[in-house]
C-alpha positions in Angstrom: 15.0 28.7 -9.0 18.7 28.5 -9.3 20.6 25.4 -8.5 24.2 25.0 -7.5 26.8 24.7 -10.1 27.3 21.1 -9.0 23.7 20.2 -9.7 23.3 20.4 -13.5 20.6 18.8 -15.5 22.9 16.2 -16.9 24.1 15.0 -13.5 22.7 12.0 -11.8 21.2 12.5 -8.4 21.0 8.8 -7.7 19.6 5.6 -9.2 16.0 4.7 -8.3 15.7 2.0 -5.6 13.8 -1.2 -6.3 10.5 0.1 -5.0 10.8 3.4 -6.8 11.7 1.5 -10.0 8.6 -0.7 -9.7 6.4 2.4 -9.4 8.2 4.1 -12.3 7.8 1.0 -14.5 4.2 0.8 -13.7 3.8 4.5 -14.5 5.1 4.0 -18.1 1.4 3.3 -19.0 -0.5 3.9 -15.8 -0.1 7.4 -14.4 0.0 7.4 -10.6 0.0 10.8 -9.0 -1.7 12.2 -6.0 -3.0 15.6 -4.9 -3.2 17.2 -1.5 -5.5 20.2 -1.0 -4.4 22.8 1.5 -6.9 25.5 2.6 -5.0 28.6 3.8 -6.9 31.2 5.8 -5.4 34.1 3.8 -5.4 35.4 0.2 -2.2 34.2 -1.5 -1.0 35.7 -4.7 0.6 33.6 -7.4 3.9 35.5 -7.0 3.9 34.9 -3.2 3.2 31.2 -3.8 6.0 31.0 -6.3 8.5 32.5 -3.8 7.3 30.1 -1.1 7.6 27.1 -3.4 11.1 28.1 -4.4 12.1 28.0 -0.7 10.4 24.6 -0.2 11.9 23.2 -3.4 15.4 24.2 -2.1 14.9 22.1 1.0 13.8 18.8 -0.6 16.0 17.3 -3.3 13.3 15.1 -4.9 11.2 18.2 -5.7 13.9 19.2 -8.2 14.6 16.0 -10.2 13.4 14.3 -13.3 13.5 10.5 -14.0 15.9 9.5 -16.8 14.7 6.2 -18.3 17.3 6.0 -21.0 20.0 4.3 -18.9 19.8 0.6 -18.2 18.8 1.5 -14.7 16.4 4.5 -14.2 17.9 7.4 -12.3 17.0 10.7 -10.9 18.6 13.6 -12.6 18.7 17.2 -11.4 16.0 19.5 -12.9 16.5 23.2 -13.0 13.0 24.3 -13.4 10.6 25.7 -10.8 7.4 24.0 -9.7 4.7 25.0 -12.2 1.8 27.0 -10.9 -1.6 27.5 -12.5 -4.3 29.8 -11.2 -7.9 28.7 -11.4 -10.9 31.1 -11.5 -11.9 32.3 -8.0 -14.4 30.0 -6.3 -13.6 27.0 -8.5 -14.5 23.8 -6.5 -11.2 22.1 -5.5 -12.9 18.8 -6.3 -13.0 19.8 -10.0 -9.3 20.7 -9.9 -8.4 17.4 -8.2 -10.4 15.4 -10.8 -8.7 17.3 -13.6 -5.3 16.6 -12.1 -5.8 12.9 -12.6 -6.4 13.4 -16.3 -3.0 15.0 -17.0 0.0 12.7 -16.3 3.1 14.4 -14.9 5.8 13.6 -17.5 9.0 12.0 -16.1 11.0 14.6 -17.9 12.0 17.4 -17.8 10.9 17.7 -14.2 10.3 18.7 -11.5 7.7 16.0 -10.8 5.3 18.2 -9.0 2.9 21.0 -9.9 0.5 23.3 -8.2 -2.9 24.9 -8.8 -3.9 28.0 -6.8 -7.6 28.6 -6.3 -8.4 32.0 -4.9 -11.4 32.2 -2.6 -13.2 35.2 -1.0 -11.0 35.4 2.1 -8.9 32.3 1.8 -6.9 30.2 -0.8 -6.9 26.6 -1.8 -3.6 25.2 -3.0 -3.7 21.9 -4.8 -0.3 20.2 -4.8 0.1 17.2 -7.1 3.1 14.9 -6.9 4.2 12.1 -9.2 4.5 9.0 -7.1 8.1 8.2 -8.1 9.3 11.0 -5.7 7.2 10.8 -2.6 4.2 9.4 -0.7 1.3 11.1 1.1 3.3 11.7 4.3 6.2 13.2 2.4 3.6 15.4 0.5 2.3 16.5 3.9 5.7 17.7 4.9 5.8 19.8 1.7 2.4 21.3 2.7 3.7 22.1 6.2 6.9 23.7 4.9 4.9 25.7 2.3 2.5 27.1 5.0 5.6 28.1 7.0 7.1 29.8 3.9 3.8 31.6 3.0 3.7 32.9 6.6 7.1 34.4 6.3 8.6 31.9 8.8 12.3 32.6 8.6 13.1 29.1 9.9 12.1 27.7 6.5 15.0 29.6 4.9 17.7 29.1 7.5 18.4 25.5 6.8 21.1 24.6 4.3 19.6 23.6 1.0 19.0 19.9 0.7 21.8 18.7 -1.7 21.7 15.0 -1.2 18.7 12.9 -2.4 17.3 10.8 0.5 18.4 7.2 0.3 15.9 4.6 -1.0 13.8 2.8 1.5 15.6 -0.5 0.6 18.9 1.0 1.7 17.4 2.2 5.0 15.5 -1.1 5.7 18.6 -3.1 4.9 20.4 -1.4 7.7 17.5 -1.8 10.1 18.1 -4.1 13.1 14.9 -6.1 13.0 13.8 -9.2 14.9 13.1 -12.3 12.9 9.8 -11.6 11.2 6.8 -13.1 12.9 4.8 -15.7 11.1 2.1 -13.9 9.2 -0.8 -16.2 8.3 -0.6 -17.2 4.6 -3.0 -15.3 2.4 -5.6 -17.3 0.6 -6.1 -17.4 -3.1 -9.0 -15.0 -3.0 -6.9 -12.4 -1.2 -4.3 -12.5 -4.0 -6.8 -12.6 -6.9 -5.3 -10.0 -9.3 -7.1 -6.9 -10.3 -7.7 -5.8 -13.8 -6.2 -2.7 -15.4 -8.2 -0.1 -17.3 -6.2 1.5 -20.0 -5.6 5.2 -19.2 -7.8 7.4 -21.3 -7.7 10.7 -19.4 -11.3 10.2 -18.2 -11.9 12.3 -15.1 -12.8 10.3 -11.9 -15.6 11.1 -9.6 -14.5 13.0 -6.5 -16.4 12.8 -3.2 -15.5 14.5 0.0 -16.9 14.5 3.5 -15.7 15.9 6.8 -16.8 14.6 10.2 -17.8 17.1 12.8 -15.4 17.9 15.6 -17.6 16.2 18.1 -17.8 13.0 16.2 -14.1 13.0 15.4 -13.3 13.3 19.1 -15.8 10.6 20.1 -14.3 8.3 17.4 -10.8 8.8 18.8 -12.0 8.2 22.4 -13.9 5.1 21.5 -11.1 3.6 19.4 -8.7 4.1 22.4 -11.2 2.3 24.6 -11.5 -0.6 22.2 -7.7 -0.8 21.7 -7.9 -0.2 18.0 -6.6 2.5 15.7 -8.9 5.0 14.0 -7.6 3.5 10.7 -8.9 0.1 11.7 -12.3 1.6 12.5 -12.3 3.2 9.0 -11.5 -0.2 7.4 -14.4 -1.7 9.4 -16.8 1.1 8.4 -15.9 0.8 4.7 -16.3 -3.0 4.8 -19.7 -2.6 6.5 -20.9 -0.3 3.8 -19.7 -2.6 1.0 -21.3 -5.6 2.7 -24.6 -3.8 2.9 -24.2 -3.0 -0.8 -24.1 -6.7 -1.5 -20.4 -7.6 -1.4 -19.8 -10.9 0.5 -16.0 -10.3 0.8 -14.2 -7.0 1.1 -10.4 -6.5 0.6 -8.9 -3.3 2.0 -5.4 -2.0 1.0 -3.7 0.2 3.6 -0.4 1.9 2.8 1.9 1.6 5.8 4.1 4.6 6.7 7.6 3.1 7.2 8.7 6.2 9.2 6.3 5.2 12.0 6.3 1.5 11.5 10.1 0.9 11.1 11.5 4.2 12.4 12.8 5.3 9.0 13.9 9.0 9.0 11.4 11.5 7.7 11.9 12.8 4.2 10.1 13.9 1.1 10.5 10.5 -0.5 8.7 7.1 -0.7 8.7 5.5 2.7 5.7 3.1 2.5 4.6 -0.5 2.0 1.2 -2.0 1.2 -0.8 -4.1 3.7 -4.1 -5.8 2.9 -6.8 -7.0 5.2 -10.0 -8.9 4.3 -13.3 -9.5 5.9 -16.4 -11.4 4.9 -20.0 -10.6 5.5 -20.3 -13.0 8.5 -17.9 -10.6 10.4 -20.0 -7.5 9.8 -22.4 -8.1 12.7 -20.1 -6.9 15.4 -18.4 -3.6 14.3 -15.7 -3.4 17.0 -14.7 -7.0 16.6 -14.4 -6.3 12.9 -12.2 -3.3 13.7 -10.1 -5.4 16.0 -9.7 -8.0 13.2 -8.4 -5.3 10.8 -6.2 -3.8 13.6 -4.5 -7.1 14.4 -4.0 -8.1 10.8 -2.4 -4.7 10.1 -0.2 -4.9 13.2 1.2 -8.3 12.0 2.1 -6.8 8.6 3.6 -3.6 10.2 6.2 -5.6 12.2 9.7 -4.2 11.2 10.9 -7.7 10.5 8.1 -8.4 8.0 8.6 -5.0 6.3 12.4 -5.6 6.0 11.9 -9.2 4.6 9.3 -8.0 2.0 11.7 -5.2 0.9 14.6 -7.6 0.5 12.4 -9.9 -1.6 11.6 -7.1 -3.9 15.2 -5.9 -4.1 16.3 -9.5 -5.1 13.7 -9.9 -7.8 12.5 -6.5 -9.0 10.4 -6.2 -12.1 12.5 -5.1 -15.1 9.7 -4.2 -17.6 6.5 -2.3 -17.5 4.6 -5.6 -18.1 6.3 -7.2 -15.1 5.5 -4.2 -12.9 1.9 -4.2 -14.0 1.6 -7.9 -13.3 3.1 -7.4 -9.8 1.0 -4.3 -9.0 -2.3 -5.8 -10.1 -1.7 -8.7 -7.6 -0.3 -6.8 -4.6 -2.7 -3.8 -4.8 -5.9 -5.4 -5.8 -8.6 -4.4 -3.3 -12.2 -3.2 -3.1 -11.0 0.0 -1.4 -7.6 1.6 -0.7 -7.5 3.8 2.4 -4.5 6.1 2.9 -4.7 7.7 6.3 -2.3 10.5 7.0 -3.4 10.7 10.6 -3.5 13.9 12.6 -2.0 16.8 10.7 -0.8 19.6 12.8 -2.1 23.0 11.6 0.1 25.6 13.3 -0.1 29.3 12.3 3.0 30.7 10.7 2.9 34.5 10.8 0.3 35.5 8.3 -0.8 32.0 7.1 -2.5 29.1 8.8 -3.5 25.7 7.4 -7.3 25.6 8.1 -8.1 22.3 6.3 -6.4 19.5 4.4 -8.0 17.1 1.9 -6.4 14.0 0.4 -4.3 12.2 -0.7 -6.5 12.0 -3.8 -5.4 9.7 -6.6 -6.4 6.9 -9.0 -4.2 3.9 -10.1 -6.0 2.6 -13.2 -7.3 -0.5 -11.5 -10.8 -1.4 -12.6 -13.5 -0.7 -10.0 -11.1 0.9 -7.6 -12.2 3.2 -4.7 -9.2 5.2 -3.4 -9.9 7.0 -0.1 -7.6 9.6 1.4 -8.0 10.6 5.0 -6.5 13.4 7.1 -7.5 14.9 10.4 -6.8 18.6 10.6 -8.2 21.2 13.0 -10.0 18.5 14.9 -12.0 17.2 12.0 -11.4 13.9 10.1 -11.8 14.5 6.4 -12.3 11.8 3.7 -11.7 12.2 0.0 -12.6 9.4 -2.4 -11.8 9.0 -6.1 -13.3 6.4 -8.3 -14.7 5.7 -11.8 -17.4 3.5 -10.3 -19.1 5.6 -7.7 -21.0 4.1 -4.8 -23.0 7.3 -3.8 -23.6 6.2 -0.3 -20.0 5.2 0.6 -18.8 8.3 2.5 -22.2 9.3 4.0 -22.8 5.8 5.1 -19.3 5.4 6.6 -19.9 8.5 8.6 -23.3 7.2 9.8 -21.8 3.9 10.8 -19.1 5.6 12.8 -21.6 7.9 14.4 -23.8 5.0 15.4 -20.8 3.2 16.9 -19.5 6.2 18.8 -22.6 7.4 20.6 -21.7 8.7 24.1 -23.6 6.1 26.2 -21.9 3.1 24.6 -19.5 1.2 26.7 -16.5 -0.5 25.2 -17.1 -4.1 24.0 -15.6 -6.8 26.2 
């Protein structure tokens, strides 16, 4: 892919914001990258995929940068190269590719900070897109998937827009300008909530990958029942995960939920990091009433999603950001420690574009090097909610039992709880 004469590899695109710098410092020793798996209902050649990626890369500046760590302040620099594509043997399980992607860190230089694996199938194609976390989050990655499907389908709209020349601003810059009410009082977190996690030194060991899709009927019943109960589907997933862990003997379960700032704080959409972390906790005594447990998670998340809270937390990080990998690790092991992380992309539209249609989406799939972690990615596409879990300490029943719990709580005759 060519870049304009004003975007040379020696030129700074912009400095990393405080949140981006924290992620990058953590990634000096702890690779954090995530994969999205797009199933396309057509055969796609490597050449066609390369042309489509070239179009998408032209639209999103952070898909054509590297991270320069040599300056006192880390910065994005323009990278001239195309997104790397590998082609796996036909019929290779995508789960095996996703596991392998977690064993190969994406280097911060020379860029770009994304790569792709094409898996041909009998009458379809699986495309595994892997992103370094310095440049985007799951929602941003999903926008890349949507634009890629459009480009693969020959959608001319994908090429009509002027190339994206300016790197999206950092989320701190956007939140600073946000007119937000005084943050509500969030109940203080107890010491057990903030007990730090423990890092496992990265060794390239492949994680276990589990995946499960709910049937369309169950997905629809889950959405209907959640609306009746006044809770989000995400809160129900938190409650289902907690229920399974409680049954496995854990008295207390912490759930980490990334919050999409585009929806929570009205930040503009972009292929960039636009998220914050929120944690909720439940103990075994709350597991007896599923919908009350879901309401507990829902309300706790709502409190933490308030724009004033999000802005205040962002300002606190901007004022005292970590400055070394050790400080970033110390921070991350406290704020992200949890029994399970659940990233829910919500409903992903799957429109057809000419000759290509997104027929399924799996992910986000990642690990973060925290000991004992369970990282669950959720996306609903084509009317089916799909769950993808990565861990080095598998609990074999986690996804099947979560599905069973949800099915039991969403049977047709049940009336909403009072």
